[in-house]
C-alpha positions in Angstrom: 65.6 100.9 116.5 62.4 101.6 119.0 59.6 103.7 118.1 57.5 104.1 121.1 56.7 105.6 124.4 57.7 104.3 127.5 55.7 104.7 131.1 57.9 105.4 133.4 55.8 105.8 136.3 54.6 102.2 135.9 58.0 100.3 135.7 59.2 98.5 137.7 63.0 98.7 138.9 64.7 95.6 138.3 66.3 94.8 141.8 62.5 94.9 142.7 60.8 92.8 140.3 64.1 90.2 140.8 64.7 86.9 140.6 67.6 84.8 141.2 69.1 84.9 137.6 68.8 88.5 137.2 70.3 89.5 140.4 73.2 87.0 140.0 73.8 88.4 136.8 73.8 91.9 139.2 76.7 90.1 141.2 78.9 89.2 137.9 78.3 93.1 136.8 79.8 93.8 139.7 82.1 91.4 140.2 83.3 91.6 136.2 84.1 95.5 136.6 81.9 95.7 133.7 79.7 98.3 135.2 82.9 100.3 135.5 85.4 99.5 138.6 85.1 96.2 140.5 82.5 96.7 144.1 83.6 93.5 145.9 80.8 94.3 148.3 78.4 95.0 146.0 78.7 91.5 144.2 78.9 89.7 147.6 75.2 91.3 148.5 73.5 90.5 145.1 75.4 87.6 145.1 73.4 86.6 148.5 70.9 88.2 147.6 70.5 85.6 144.9 71.2 82.5 146.8 67.9 83.1 148.5 66.7 82.8 145.4 67.4 79.7 145.2 70.9 80.5 142.4 72.9 77.9 144.2 75.5 78.5 142.0 75.6 81.6 143.7 76.9 80.4 147.1 80.2 79.5 145.6 80.1 82.7 144.0 79.8 84.4 147.0 82.3 82.6 149.3 85.1 83.4 146.3 84.4 87.1 146.1 84.5 87.3 150.3 88.3 85.7 150.6 89.1 88.7 148.8 86.8 91.1 151.1 87.6 91.7 155.1 85.9 90.8 157.4 84.2 95.1 157.4 83.3 94.6 154.2 81.3 91.5 154.6 79.8 92.9 157.5 78.8 96.2 154.8 78.1 93.4 152.2 75.3 91.8 154.8 73.8 94.7 155.8 73.2 96.1 152.4 71.9 92.8 151.7 69.1 92.9 155.0 68.3 96.3 153.8 68.0 95.7 150.3 65.3 92.1 151.7 63.4 94.3 153.8 62.8 97.6 151.3 61.2 94.6 149.0 
C-alpha cells in the first residue's frame, strides 16, 4: 500500500509528457472501450499523435479505425490532434 504524499501542484498530465508509446496506449484504451464506450474519434487522434512521435504501428491502427469512421469524424479527430500538438 502506498504511504506517502503526492504533490499534485508539480504533477504533469500523462499527455503532456507522453512519448509515442504512451500515446499509443491511450489510443488502444479508446479503441477497445477499456475506458468506457469505444471512442473512435479519440482513438484516431491518439494513434495519429503516436505515429507522429515515432510509433510506426500506429499508422496501421489509425487506418483500421478510419475505415469505421465517417469523413466528419476523421476531420474532427484530425482537428483534435492539431489542437493537442499546438498546446503541447
